[in-house]
N, C-alpha and C positions, 0 to 999 in steps of 0.2 A: 483701579488698581495701580500699583507703582511699578514702572518698567525697571527701575533699579531694584536691588534686592531689599528695599525698604530700610536701607541703612543710612547712617549719617554720611554726608558727602565725602569725608575723608576715607571712608571705607568702600567707596564704589569701586568695582572691578573694571577691567579695561573694555569689556564688551557689555557694558550695561547702558541703557539709554534712558531716557526721557520719561515723562509722566504720561501714562495711559489713563484717561478719565473717561468713564462711560456715562457718568452723570456730569455733564460739563459744568465747570465753574464759570460764573459770569465774569467777563473782562470788559473793561471800557474799550470797545473796539470801534474805530472809525473807518477802517479800511478792510474790506473783504474782497478776496480775489481768488480766482482759480490759479493754482500754481503750475507752471510748466515743470515737468518732472526732469530730474537729472538723468544722465544715461544710466546710472545704476538703478534708479527707480523704474525707468522705462524697461530695462531688461527684466526686472522683477515682474512687471505687469505682463510682458509678452511670454514669460516662462510657461504660463498656463492659458493658452488661447481659449476663447469661449467654446464650450462644447467638448473640450478635451478630456474632461473628467466627469465622473458621476457626481450629481448633486449630493451634498452631505446629508445623510439621513439623521434622525435623532440618535443621541448616544444610546448605546445598549443598556438594558436594565441590569443594574448591578446589586447583587445581594450582599449589601454592607450597610452598616449604620450610618457611615459617612465616607464620602470619597471625593477625589479631585484628579483631574488630568491637566498637566501644565506643560506648555512648551517652554523649554529652558531658555532659549535665546531671547525670545520676546518677553518672557515672563508673563504671558497671557494665559489664563485658564481656557481650556477648550471645552470642558464639560465638568459637571459636578453634581453632587447630591448631598445636601446638608453639610457643605464644607466648613461652615463656621459654627456648627454645633459643638458644644463641649463634650469631649470624649476623654477616655482614659488611654494615654499613649502607651503604656506597658513598656516593652524594650525599645520602642521607637525613641524613647527618651535618650537613649545612648547616641542618637545622632548629635544632640547638643553636648553630651559628655565628650565625645570625640572631637567636636568643633572646638571646645575650649582647650583640649589637649593640643591640637594643632596650633591653635593660637599661642599657647604657652611655649611651644617649640619655636615658633617663629620669633617670639620676643625673647628667646633664649633664657626663659625662666626655668626650663628644664631641657634636658638633652636625651636623645634616644638611648644612649648608653648609660644613663643614670641608673643606679640600682636602687630599688625601692624595697624597704622592709615591710613585710605584710603584717598588718595589725590584726588583732583577734577579731575586731568588727568586720574587717574584710574577709578573713578566713571563714567566718561562720555565716557568711551572707546566704540568704535563702535563694531558692530558685536555680536557674541555669548558672553554671560555674565553669571557670577555667581550671580550677584545682590548684590554685597557688597555696603555699604553706608558710607559716610563720618562720620557720627555721631556714627557709631558702629564699634569699633576696631575688627579686625578679626585675628585669630591665623595663624601662618605660616602653621601649619598642615592643617587647613581648606583651605588655599589658594592653597596648593599643590594638594589637592583633587579637587578643583575648576579648576585648570589648566588641570589636567590629565583626569577627568571624564567628567566635564561640559565644558571643552575647553574654559574657561572664558577668554576673553581678559582683562577684568577688574582685574581678579585675576593674570594674568600674568604680568600686569604693576605694580600692588601693590607689588608683590613678587620681581620684578626687582628693584623696588625703595628701598625696604627693604635691599636688598643685596648690590647694587651698588650706591644708593643715587639718581640716575635718570635712566630712561629707556635708554637714550643715552650712559651713561657709562656702563650700563649693556650690551648693544649691543657690546661694545668694548670687554668686557669679553667673550661674546659669540664667537666673531671672534678669540680671542686668544685661546680659547678652541678648536674651530674648526680646527685651525692650528695644535694644539697638537695631535688631533685625526687623522690628515691626510686628512681632508675634503678640499681638494685643490680646489674644484669647488664651494665653498660656501662663501657667504658674507651676513651678518645680519645687519639690521638697527633698528630692533624693537624686542621686546619679544613676539609678538602676531602672526606674519605672515600676517598682514595686507599688501596689495599690496604697493610695492614701486620698482622703476626700479633698485635700488641698493640692493634689497633683493632677493636673489636667492640661489639655491642649485642644487643637482643632486640626482637621486635615489640611486646612490652608496654611496654618502656622508651621506644621511639619514640612510641607512643601517648601517653605521659605528656608528653614535651616538646612534641608537637604540640598537645595539649590545653591545656598551659600557655601557649603562644603565643596561642591563641584567647581565653583567659580574661585573661591578664595584660596583653596588648598588642592589644586590639581595634581600635585605630586603625591598626595596621600590617597587620593580617590581610588586608584587601582587596588587598594587593600579590599575594598568592598566587593570586588569581583573574585577574590580568592575563594575557591571551593572548600577548602579545609585548612585546619591549622593544628599542629601538634605541640603540646606542651606537657611536661612531666610524664612523658611516654603515653600520653592519652591523645589520640587523634579524634578530632570532632569535625563534622561537616558544617558548612554553612547552611543555615536552614532555609535560605532563599532557593527554592526549587527551580525558579526560572533560569538560574545560572546554568542548569544542565539541559533544560528543554528549549531555551530560546538563545541562540548565539548572539543576538543583538543586545541582550540584557547584561549589564555589567555591575549591578548594584541594586538596592542599597542596604535595607535593614528590615528585619522581621520583628514581630513582637507578639506576645501572647500572655494572657492571664485568664482565669475563669471569668472574671467580670468584664474584661476588655474584649474577649473573643480573639480571633486570629487576625493579625494586621500585617500589612506589608507596604513598604515604600519601595517602589521598583523604578529603575531607570534603564532606558535603552537608546541606542544610537543606531540609526539606519540612514545610509546615504548622506552622512554628515549632519543629520538633524537629530536632536536629542529631545526626548519627552521624559516626563516624570509623572508617575502615578502614585496616589496615596489611597489605600483602601483600609478601612478601619472597621473591626467588628464583624467579620465573617464567621461562618459556622465551623470551618475546619481548615487544616493546613493546605489541603488541596484547593479548597474554595478560594482562599486568598490568592493563590497563584492563578487560578482560572479567571477570576474577576479582574486581576491586574493585567493579564494578557489580553482580555477583551478590550479593556480601555486603551492599552498601547496600540493594538491593531487598528482600532477605530480612529485614533489620532493620526497614525501614519498614513492610513488609506484615504482619509477624506479631507485632511487639512494639510496646509503647506505654510512654511515660514519664509519670508523673503527679507533681505536687507533693502530698505527703502533708501536710505542715505548713509553715506559713510561719515565717520567722525570728521568734523571740520567743514562739512558742506555748508556753503553759504546759501541760504534759502532766498533771502531778500536783503537789499540794502535800504535801511529805513531812515527817514529824516530824524535828526536829533538836534535839540536846542541847547544853546549856551555851552557848547563844546568846541574844542579845537577844530573838529571837522563837522560838516553838515550832515554826514551819513554814518550810520553804524551797521556793521555786519550782523545779521541775525541768521541763526542756523542751529546746528546740532554739534554739541561738543563730544558726544559719544555716537557710536553706531546706532542707527535706528532700525529695529525689527518689527515686523508685523505678521501676525498669524491670522489666517482666514481660511474658510472652505476653499478648496482648490480652484473652483470656477470663479470665485469672487475676484481673484486677482486679474481677471480679464477686463473688468469694468468698474473698478472702484474710482472714486473722484476725491481729489485733495482740494480743500479751500482754506486759505490762509486768512486769519483774523488778527490784525495788528492791535497792539495795546498802545494807544496814543493819547496825548502827546508824550514823547520821550525826551526827558530833560536831564542833562548831565548834572552830577556825576552818575555813571552807570557802571555797575560791577560786572566783571566777567561772570557769565552764568546767570545773570538776571533774566527773568522771563520777560520777553518782549511781545509775545503773542502766542497764538495756537495754530496748529495745522490740524484741521478736522477732516476725518476720512469717513466717507459714506459709500455705501453700495446700494444702488438703486434708491437713493434718498434715505436710506436707513443709516443712522449713525453707528459706526463700529469702533472708533477710537479717536482720541484727541491728544495731540503731542505738543508738549511744551517747547516753544522755540525760544532760544536763549541768545544772549549777547555772546559773541565769540571772543570778545576782548574787552578789557577795561576802557572806559571812556571817561576821562577826568573833565573837570570843569575848565572851560576856556579862560582867557585873559579877560580883563575889564571890557574891552571893546567887543569881544565875542559874546560875553554874557549880555551886553547891552543890545547887540544885534539880535541875539536869540530871544530876548524879551520883546523886542519889536516884532519879530516873526510870529511870536505866540499871540500877540495882540491882534495881528492882522490875518491870522489863518482862518 
């Protein structure tokens, strides 16, 4: 899985890290060594001494077609059931609708105070509604609240038309953004989530866009925790029941159609740690809340997340050939987080495998090796170790010396 939010490098957020690979890719490695942990990593290990926590049991049985529990900081799944199965996302679709609205606001393509004329297509939308009207322009800000809190199909269409000109063109933007986020199992045909054979997603993909909202647009995320919203003298509650029953839950989105069942993406933060659950296809509104709460409680009780290395940490200085310098700094350009059962932090092991030989030029961010993490001999993660700076090719003498070193190594 990808430690970043599976996006292009230009879109990485400030606290995203490195590639987690459970099926290790083969690298030409000639140097294996156990790494001495930095103080930050040592503190992470000592935070849960052996025997201080109950061993993690299996995840609870979840009554849903598909589900996933994700740690937001590390982007590591904790548990899941059919997370890559194709499902009908229903109104969970509106996570992407809102994401594109936030992006358009950031790019100044629209503004919160912009007034939107309501089309007949938006006004006559089926299903849940915000109750916008053609003769009454509505602001972008009001539409965003209508999409997120009231799950208004009419608001979603009106917002889509304001951004892209038509709902169909907006769906193309949705698919383009889904590809950028790494949502490989998703295809959108509308902004609402109304049923269509070509409108589908997966629990894992929905977790990706939900997490991207939290990381990329934190200023807008609190809207997901609002319990109600009034428009046109009609007050509607947020359908996420966990906002009332669990004070740690502050989002995110519900969904329901007869064919999709009852769905919920829920996010909670306890003691500074955030988890995200996706539950799709339960039998009732109460069931989606109950199953989501079971997942969140399980993840918080039995798992922990620690920062192993801070951004900029030099893990090793590796030999480099044909460069101005004989050594290159290898480490992590972003914070590195790891999620494990709580007791596993007491005795995990790190082994560095260098990719050699390294020959200039080397770009900043180029992968120089992997840091493999095991617990009692069992592989749990592999982290891409990168060049912390660009290393250009040296002068003629340095290149000749480097070539000689390569021949005699």
